[in-house]
C-alpha atoms as an extended CHARMM CRD file, in Angstrom:
* protein
*
       204  EXT
         1         1  MET       CA              3.6400000000       28.5070000000        3.9790000000  PROA      1               0.0000000000
         2         2  ALA       CA              3.4830000000       24.7400000000        3.4410000000  PROA      2               0.0000000000
         3         3  ARG       CA              6.7190000000       22.7890000000        3.2730000000  PROA      3               0.0000000000
         4         4  HSD       CA              6.9250000000       19.4530000000        1.4460000000  PROA      4               0.0000000000
         5         5  LEU       CA              9.5940000000       16.9050000000        0.5860000000  PROA      5               0.0000000000
         6         6  VAL       CA              9.5850000000       15.0160000000       -2.7170000000  PROA      6               0.0000000000
         7         7  CYS       CA             11.8750000000       11.9670000000       -2.9170000000  PROA      7               0.0000000000
         8         8  ILE       CA             12.7740000000       10.4650000000       -6.2990000000  PROA      8               0.0000000000
         9         9  THR       CA             13.9820000000        6.8660000000       -6.6430000000  PROA      9               0.0000000000
        10        10  GLY       CA             15.0790000000        4.6880000000       -9.5240000000  PROA      10              0.0000000000
        11        11  ALA       CA             11.6540000000        3.3410000000      -10.4670000000  PROA      11              0.0000000000
        12        12  SER       CA             10.3080000000        4.3040000000      -13.8670000000  PROA      12              0.0000000000
        13        13  GLY       CA              8.0650000000        7.3610000000      -13.8650000000  PROA      13              0.0000000000
        14        14  ALA       CA             10.3270000000       10.3770000000      -13.3260000000  PROA      14              0.0000000000
        15        15  ILE       CA              7.6100000000       12.5640000000      -14.8190000000  PROA      15              0.0000000000
        16        16  TYR       CA              5.4520000000       11.9720000000      -11.7300000000  PROA      16              0.0000000000
        17        17  ALA       CA              8.0710000000       13.6490000000       -9.5570000000  PROA      17              0.0000000000
        18        18  LEU       CA              8.6010000000       16.5630000000      -11.9310000000  PROA      18              0.0000000000
        19        19  ARG       CA              4.8830000000       17.2860000000      -12.3530000000  PROA      19              0.0000000000
        20        20  LEU       CA              4.3710000000       17.0170000000       -8.5850000000  PROA      20              0.0000000000
        21        21  ILE       CA              7.2240000000       19.3920000000       -7.7580000000  PROA      21              0.0000000000
        22        22  ALA       CA              5.9120000000       21.8900000000      -10.2960000000  PROA      22              0.0000000000
        23        23  ALA       CA              2.3340000000       21.5960000000       -9.0280000000  PROA      23              0.0000000000
        24        24  LEU       CA              3.2960000000       22.0600000000       -5.3670000000  PROA      24              0.0000000000
        25        25  ALA       CA              5.5380000000       25.0130000000       -6.2180000000  PROA      25              0.0000000000
        26        26  SER       CA              2.7450000000       26.6550000000       -8.2170000000  PROA      26              0.0000000000
        27        27  GLU       CA              0.5330000000       26.4820000000       -5.1170000000  PROA      27              0.0000000000
        28        28  GLY       CA              3.1790000000       28.3440000000       -3.1220000000  PROA      28              0.0000000000
        29        29  SER       CA              4.7020000000       25.4010000000       -1.2670000000  PROA      29              0.0000000000
        30        30  ILE       CA              8.3450000000       25.3540000000       -0.2710000000  PROA      30              0.0000000000
        31        31  VAL       CA              9.5440000000       22.1520000000       -1.9420000000  PROA      31              0.0000000000
        32        32  HSD       CA             12.5260000000       20.1280000000       -0.7530000000  PROA      32              0.0000000000
        33        33  VAL       CA             13.8210000000       17.4620000000       -3.1340000000  PROA      33              0.0000000000
        34        34  THR       CA             16.1700000000       14.5170000000       -2.8520000000  PROA      34              0.0000000000
        35        35  CYS       CA             16.9650000000       12.0090000000       -5.5750000000  PROA      35              0.0000000000
        36        36  SER       CA             18.8250000000        8.7010000000       -5.4680000000  PROA      36              0.0000000000
        37        37  PRO       CA             21.6520000000        8.1070000000       -7.9840000000  PROA      37              0.0000000000
        38        38  TRP       CA             19.4570000000        5.6920000000       -9.9310000000  PROA      38              0.0000000000
        39        39  GLY       CA             16.5910000000        8.1520000000       -9.7260000000  PROA      39              0.0000000000
        40        40  GLY       CA             18.8480000000       10.6380000000      -11.4700000000  PROA      40              0.0000000000
        41        41  ARG       CA             19.8380000000        8.0650000000      -14.0680000000  PROA      41              0.0000000000
        42        42  VAL       CA             16.2070000000        7.2070000000      -14.8290000000  PROA      42              0.0000000000
        43        43  MET       CA             15.3520000000       10.9200000000      -14.9900000000  PROA      43              0.0000000000
        44        44  LEU       CA             18.0000000000       11.4060000000      -17.6680000000  PROA      44              0.0000000000
        45        45  GLU       CA             16.9290000000        8.3070000000      -19.6010000000  PROA      45              0.0000000000
        46        46  GLU       CA             13.2160000000        9.1400000000      -19.5620000000  PROA      46              0.0000000000
        47        47  THR       CA             13.3130000000       12.9190000000      -20.0530000000  PROA      47              0.0000000000
        48        48  GLY       CA             16.5890000000       13.5050000000      -21.8750000000  PROA      48              0.0000000000
        49        49  ARG       CA             17.6700000000       16.0550000000      -19.2620000000  PROA      49              0.0000000000
        50        50  PRO       CA             19.1850000000       15.8400000000      -15.7520000000  PROA      50              0.0000000000
        51        51  LEU       CA             17.1700000000       16.7040000000      -12.6680000000  PROA      51              0.0000000000
        52        52  GLY       CA             19.0650000000       19.9670000000      -12.1900000000  PROA      52              0.0000000000
        53        53  TYR       CA             17.8430000000       21.2240000000      -15.5530000000  PROA      53              0.0000000000
        54        54  TRP       CA             14.1970000000       20.6330000000      -14.6660000000  PROA      54              0.0000000000
        55        55  LEU       CA             14.5350000000       22.0980000000      -11.1860000000  PROA      55              0.0000000000
        56        56  GLY       CA             16.1400000000       25.1750000000      -12.7220000000  PROA      56              0.0000000000
        57        57  LYS       CA             13.1700000000       25.6390000000      -15.0260000000  PROA      57              0.0000000000
        58        58  ILE       CA             10.6760000000       25.2230000000      -12.1870000000  PROA      58              0.0000000000
        59        59  ARG       CA             12.6780000000       27.4760000000       -9.8780000000  PROA      59              0.0000000000
        60        60  ALA       CA             12.8350000000       30.2750000000      -12.4740000000  PROA      60              0.0000000000
        61        61  LYS       CA              9.0920000000       30.9330000000      -12.7310000000  PROA      61              0.0000000000
        62        62  GLY       CA              7.2520000000       28.0060000000      -11.1620000000  PROA      62              0.0000000000
        63        63  GLY       CA              5.8330000000       29.8170000000       -8.1550000000  PROA      63              0.0000000000
        64        64  PRO       CA              2.3700000000       31.3700000000       -7.8500000000  PROA      64              0.0000000000
        65        65  GLY       CA              1.6460000000       33.7430000000      -10.7180000000  PROA      65              0.0000000000
        66        66  GLY       CA              4.9670000000       33.0480000000      -12.4080000000  PROA      66              0.0000000000
        67        67  THR       CA              7.0760000000       34.1010000000       -9.4310000000  PROA      67              0.0000000000
        68        68  PRO       CA             10.2640000000       32.1430000000       -8.6240000000  PROA      68              0.0000000000
        69        69  ALA       CA              9.6260000000       28.8260000000       -6.9000000000  PROA      69              0.0000000000
        70        70  ILE       CA             11.3140000000       27.9850000000       -3.6010000000  PROA      70              0.0000000000
        71        71  LEU       CA             13.1470000000       24.6790000000       -4.1460000000  PROA      71              0.0000000000
        72        72  THR       CA             15.9940000000       23.0490000000       -2.2230000000  PROA      72              0.0000000000
        73        73  LEU       CA             17.8630000000       19.9770000000       -3.4560000000  PROA      73              0.0000000000
        74        74  HSD       CA             19.4440000000       17.6490000000       -0.8640000000  PROA      74              0.0000000000
        75        75  ARG       CA             22.1070000000       15.0450000000       -1.5900000000  PROA      75              0.0000000000
        76        76  PRO       CA             20.8480000000       11.4860000000       -1.0330000000  PROA      76              0.0000000000
        77        77  ASP       CA             23.8600000000       10.6540000000        1.1600000000  PROA      77              0.0000000000
        78        78  ASP       CA             23.5730000000       13.7430000000        3.3660000000  PROA      78              0.0000000000
        79        79  PHE       CA             22.2740000000       12.5580000000        6.7300000000  PROA      79              0.0000000000
        80        80  ALA       CA             23.0640000000       16.0330000000        8.1070000000  PROA      80              0.0000000000
        81        81  SER       CA             20.3570000000       17.4750000000        5.8600000000  PROA      81              0.0000000000
        82        82  PRO       CA             17.5350000000       19.2510000000        7.7300000000  PROA      82              0.0000000000
        83        83  VAL       CA             14.9800000000       16.8170000000        6.2770000000  PROA      83              0.0000000000
        84        84  ALA       CA             16.7290000000       13.9690000000        8.1290000000  PROA      84              0.0000000000
        85        85  SER       CA             15.4310000000       15.3540000000       11.4200000000  PROA      85              0.0000000000
        86        86  GLY       CA             11.9170000000       15.3470000000       12.8120000000  PROA      86              0.0000000000
        87        87  SER       CA             12.5500000000       18.7860000000       14.3010000000  PROA      87              0.0000000000
        88        88  PHE       CA             12.5440000000       20.1380000000       10.7460000000  PROA      88              0.0000000000
        89        89  SER       CA              8.7910000000       19.9600000000       10.4340000000  PROA      89              0.0000000000
        90        90  LEU       CA              7.2490000000       19.1040000000        7.0820000000  PROA      90              0.0000000000
        91        91  ASP       CA              3.6440000000       19.1320000000        5.9220000000  PROA      91              0.0000000000
        92        92  GLY       CA              4.1940000000       15.9170000000        4.0250000000  PROA      92              0.0000000000
        93        93  THR       CA              6.7620000000       13.5960000000        2.4420000000  PROA      93              0.0000000000
        94        94  VAL       CA              6.1480000000       11.9860000000       -0.9490000000  PROA      94              0.0000000000
        95        95  ILE       CA              8.2370000000        9.2390000000       -2.5500000000  PROA      95              0.0000000000
        96        96  ALA       CA              7.3930000000        9.3690000000       -6.2340000000  PROA      96              0.0000000000
        97        97  PRO       CA              8.1280000000        7.1800000000       -8.0050000000  PROA      97              0.0000000000
        98        98  CYS       CA              8.9480000000        4.6640000000       -5.2960000000  PROA      98              0.0000000000
        99        99  SER       CA             11.1040000000        1.6650000000       -6.1500000000  PROA      99              0.0000000000
       100       100  MET       CA             10.5010000000       -1.6680000000       -4.4550000000  PROA      100             0.0000000000
       101       101  GLY       CA             13.9840000000       -1.4430000000       -2.9340000000  PROA      101             0.0000000000
       102       102  THR       CA             13.1120000000        1.8500000000       -1.2590000000  PROA      102             0.0000000000
       103       103  LEU       CA              9.7360000000        0.5310000000       -0.1380000000  PROA      103             0.0000000000
       104       104  GLY       CA             11.3810000000       -2.5580000000        1.3360000000  PROA      104             0.0000000000
       105       105  ALA       CA             14.0400000000       -0.5520000000        3.1650000000  PROA      105             0.0000000000
       106       106  ILE       CA             11.5610000000        1.8170000000        4.8170000000  PROA      106             0.0000000000
       107       107  SER       CA              9.1240000000       -0.9640000000        5.7110000000  PROA      107             0.0000000000
       108       108  SER       CA             11.9300000000       -2.8750000000        7.4360000000  PROA      108             0.0000000000
       109       109  GLY       CA             13.3420000000        0.1510000000        9.2700000000  PROA      109             0.0000000000
       110       110  VAL       CA             16.5970000000        0.3610000000        7.3080000000  PROA      110             0.0000000000
       111       111  SER       CA             17.9840000000        3.8240000000        6.5490000000  PROA      111             0.0000000000
       112       112  GLY       CA             20.6580000000        3.4500000000        3.8990000000  PROA      112             0.0000000000
       113       113  ASN       CA             20.1680000000        6.8940000000        2.3860000000  PROA      113             0.0000000000
       114       114  LEU       CA             18.3400000000       10.1760000000        2.9580000000  PROA      114             0.0000000000
       115       115  ILE       CA             15.1730000000        8.9160000000        1.2570000000  PROA      115             0.0000000000
       116       116  HSD       CA             14.9110000000        5.9670000000        3.6350000000  PROA      116             0.0000000000
       117       117  ARG       CA             15.5880000000        8.2620000000        6.5840000000  PROA      117             0.0000000000
       118       118  ALA       CA             12.9900000000       10.8000000000        5.4060000000  PROA      118             0.0000000000
       119       119  GLY       CA             10.3920000000        8.0380000000        5.1970000000  PROA      119             0.0000000000
       120       120  ALA       CA             11.2320000000        6.8670000000        8.7080000000  PROA      120             0.0000000000
       121       121  VAL       CA             11.0260000000       10.4440000000       10.0290000000  PROA      121             0.0000000000
       122       122  ALA       CA              7.5970000000       10.9880000000        8.4530000000  PROA      122             0.0000000000
       123       123  LEU       CA              6.2940000000        7.8000000000       10.0820000000  PROA      123             0.0000000000
       124       124  LYS       CA              7.6590000000        8.5790000000       13.5290000000  PROA      124             0.0000000000
       125       125  GLU       CA              6.4840000000       12.2000000000       13.4210000000  PROA      125             0.0000000000
       126       126  GLY       CA              3.0490000000       11.3010000000       12.1050000000  PROA      126             0.0000000000
       127       127  TRP       CA              2.9080000000       13.6320000000        9.1420000000  PROA      127             0.0000000000
       128       128  PRO       CA              1.7260000000       12.3460000000        5.7370000000  PROA      128             0.0000000000
       129       129  LEU       CA              4.0200000000        9.8490000000        4.0510000000  PROA      129             0.0000000000
       130       130  ILE       CA              2.7620000000        9.1180000000        0.5410000000  PROA      130             0.0000000000
       131       131  VAL       CA              4.4080000000        6.2500000000       -1.2890000000  PROA      131             0.0000000000
       132       132  VAL       CA              3.8140000000        6.0770000000       -5.0500000000  PROA      132             0.0000000000
       133       133  PRO       CA              4.9220000000        2.6230000000       -6.2550000000  PROA      133             0.0000000000
       134       134  ARG       CA              5.3440000000        2.1810000000       -9.9890000000  PROA      134             0.0000000000
       135       135  GLU       CA              5.8330000000       -1.5540000000      -10.4690000000  PROA      135             0.0000000000
       136       136  THR       CA              3.9940000000       -4.5040000000      -11.9730000000  PROA      136             0.0000000000
       137       137  PRO       CA              3.4150000000       -7.3060000000      -11.2690000000  PROA      137             0.0000000000
       138       138  LEU       CA              3.8310000000       -7.1200000000       -7.5030000000  PROA      138             0.0000000000
       139       139  SER       CA              5.6050000000       -9.8590000000       -5.5960000000  PROA      139             0.0000000000
       140       140  LEU       CA              4.3970000000      -11.1280000000       -2.2350000000  PROA      140             0.0000000000
       141       141  ILE       CA              7.4130000000       -9.4340000000       -0.6450000000  PROA      141             0.0000000000
       142       142  ALA       CA              6.4100000000       -6.0830000000       -2.1560000000  PROA      142             0.0000000000
       143       143  LEU       CA              2.7920000000       -6.5280000000       -1.0460000000  PROA      143             0.0000000000
       144       144  ARG       CA              3.8720000000       -7.3390000000        2.4970000000  PROA      144             0.0000000000
       145       145  GLY       CA              6.1050000000       -4.2760000000        2.5130000000  PROA      145             0.0000000000
       146       146  MET       CA              3.1670000000       -2.1170000000        1.4480000000  PROA      146             0.0000000000
       147       147  THR       CA              1.0210000000       -3.6640000000        4.1630000000  PROA      147             0.0000000000
       148       148  SER       CA              3.6730000000       -2.8940000000        6.7880000000  PROA      148             0.0000000000
       149       149  LEU       CA              3.9060000000        0.7260000000        5.6580000000  PROA      149             0.0000000000
       150       150  LYS       CA              0.1220000000        1.1030000000        5.5960000000  PROA      150             0.0000000000
       151       151  GLU       CA             -0.1250000000       -0.3070000000        9.1130000000  PROA      151             0.0000000000
       152       152  ALA       CA              2.5430000000        2.1900000000       10.1940000000  PROA      152             0.0000000000
       153       153  GLY       CA              0.4970000000        5.0870000000        8.8280000000  PROA      153             0.0000000000
       154       154  ALA       CA              1.7630000000        5.5800000000        5.2820000000  PROA      154             0.0000000000
       155       155  ILE       CA             -0.5180000000        6.2320000000        2.3190000000  PROA      155             0.0000000000
       156       156  ILE       CA              0.0580000000        3.7880000000       -0.5400000000  PROA      156             0.0000000000
       157       157  LEU       CA             -0.9280000000        5.5750000000       -3.7440000000  PROA      157             0.0000000000
       158       158  PRO       CA              0.0480000000        3.5130000000       -6.8050000000  PROA      158             0.0000000000
       159       159  ALA       CA              0.6690000000        5.2890000000      -10.0940000000  PROA      159             0.0000000000
       160       160  CYS       CA             -2.5450000000        3.9470000000      -11.6590000000  PROA      160             0.0000000000
       161       161  PRO       CA             -4.2630000000        6.8170000000      -13.5040000000  PROA      161             0.0000000000
       162       162  GLY       CA             -7.9240000000        6.5730000000      -14.5230000000  PROA      162             0.0000000000
       163       163  PHE       CA             -9.4500000000        7.2970000000      -17.9010000000  PROA      163             0.0000000000
       164       164  TYR       CA            -12.8300000000        8.7970000000      -16.9880000000  PROA      164             0.0000000000
       165       165  GLY       CA            -11.4400000000       12.2940000000      -17.5940000000  PROA      165             0.0000000000
       166       166  LYS       CA            -10.7390000000       11.3810000000      -21.2410000000  PROA      166             0.0000000000
       167       167  PRO       CA             -7.0440000000       12.3140000000      -21.1000000000  PROA      167             0.0000000000
       168       168  SER       CA             -5.6050000000       13.3890000000      -24.4220000000  PROA      168             0.0000000000
       169       169  ASN       CA             -1.9050000000       13.2390000000      -23.5300000000  PROA      169             0.0000000000
       170       170  MET       CA              0.5610000000       11.7240000000      -21.0980000000  PROA      170             0.0000000000
       171       171  GLU       CA              0.7330000000       14.8420000000      -18.9350000000  PROA      171             0.0000000000
       172       172  GLN       CA             -3.0150000000       14.6540000000      -18.2070000000  PROA      172             0.0000000000
       173       173  LEU       CA             -2.6660000000       11.0120000000      -17.1740000000  PROA      173             0.0000000000
       174       174  VAL       CA              0.2440000000       11.8380000000      -14.8790000000  PROA      174             0.0000000000
       175       175  ASP       CA             -1.5510000000       14.8190000000      -13.3910000000  PROA      175             0.0000000000
       176       176  GLN       CA             -4.4220000000       12.5980000000      -12.2400000000  PROA      176             0.0000000000
       177       177  ILE       CA             -1.9970000000       10.9400000000       -9.8500000000  PROA      177             0.0000000000
       178       178  VAL       CA             -0.3250000000       14.2460000000       -8.9670000000  PROA      178             0.0000000000
       179       179  HSD       CA             -3.6890000000       15.7280000000       -8.0150000000  PROA      179             0.0000000000
       180       180  ARG       CA             -4.5740000000       12.6930000000       -5.8990000000  PROA      180             0.0000000000
       181       181  ILE       CA             -1.2690000000       13.1450000000       -4.0570000000  PROA      181             0.0000000000
       182       182  MET       CA             -2.0030000000       16.8090000000       -3.4970000000  PROA      182             0.0000000000
       183       183  ASP       CA             -5.4500000000       15.9460000000       -2.1340000000  PROA      183             0.0000000000
       184       184  ARG       CA             -3.8470000000       13.7160000000        0.4960000000  PROA      184             0.0000000000
       185       185  LEU       CA             -1.3580000000       16.4610000000        1.3590000000  PROA      185             0.0000000000
       186       186  GLY       CA             -4.2260000000       18.8620000000        1.9890000000  PROA      186             0.0000000000
       187       187  THR       CA             -3.2400000000       21.1120000000       -0.9300000000  PROA      187             0.0000000000
       188       188  PRO       CA             -5.8930000000       20.3220000000       -3.5720000000  PROA      188             0.0000000000
       189       189  SER       CA             -5.2840000000       21.6460000000       -7.0580000000  PROA      189             0.0000000000
       190       190  GLN       CA             -7.9270000000       23.7100000000       -8.8170000000  PROA      190             0.0000000000
       191       191  ARG       CA             -6.9000000000       21.9420000000      -12.0260000000  PROA      191             0.0000000000
       192       192  ALA       CA             -7.8430000000       18.4860000000      -10.7900000000  PROA      192             0.0000000000
       193       193  SER       CA            -10.2840000000       16.4730000000      -12.8980000000  PROA      193             0.0000000000
       194       194  ARG       CA            -12.9820000000       15.0350000000      -10.6310000000  PROA      194             0.0000000000
       195       195  TRP       CA            -15.3840000000       12.1560000000      -11.2310000000  PROA      195             0.0000000000
       196       196  ARG       CA            -18.6990000000       13.4760000000      -12.5640000000  PROA      196             0.0000000000
       197       197  ASP       CA            -17.2200000000       16.9070000000      -13.2890000000  PROA      197             0.0000000000
       198       198  ASP       CA            -17.9630000000       16.3270000000      -16.9730000000  PROA      198             0.0000000000
       199       199  PRO       CA            -21.4810000000       17.6340000000      -17.7590000000  PROA      199             0.0000000000
       200       200  ASP       CA            -21.8790000000       14.8170000000      -20.3000000000  PROA      200             0.0000000000
       201       201  LEU       CA            -21.7630000000       12.3160000000      -17.4170000000  PROA      201             0.0000000000
       202       202  GLN       CA            -24.3720000000       14.0150000000      -15.2480000000  PROA      202             0.0000000000
       203       203  GLY       CA            -27.5330000000       11.9720000000      -14.7030000000  PROA      203             0.0000000000
       204       204  GLU       CA            -26.0490000000        8.6750000000      -15.9070000000  PROA      204             0.0000000000
């Protein structure tokens, strides 16, 4: 059974994390979650509910076929957490959304919280580290940080959804990015909208 870690920071875009956790859980993954204090604040501001509420809903019947999902929440200051160690093997770590502060800390080797440490562990162990920045415009400092992470083996996957699938709501836009993340984790979703899947586009 696959085991993934989803890290939530204070960048805008809490829905990316929630849709990703739900999607991974529905595929049968064991999902570990950690959230920074500002990530929790943004979650409340953008969704009207705290993270615990959403995790409770996913846990209740978010697994395959409506079974309970397997979720574990880790405190962001808990360096004794299993996910802080490379011996606790993961199939992938995702930081979504990723703030520029978090990106800068990991790219410079600073571990001020569990999210930073989890990013460093993923890089040193060589399993997928997917960073989902949600920021614009990008400063030179941010771009250099992304370059450093890419050179170290991370996948930089900005939250830039496409429109070729003719999305009709925000969830469909978000899920485009969620499905791209899942592709890179090696757990593709059957619900993903692919380029040229639409019969109306065939032969153009």
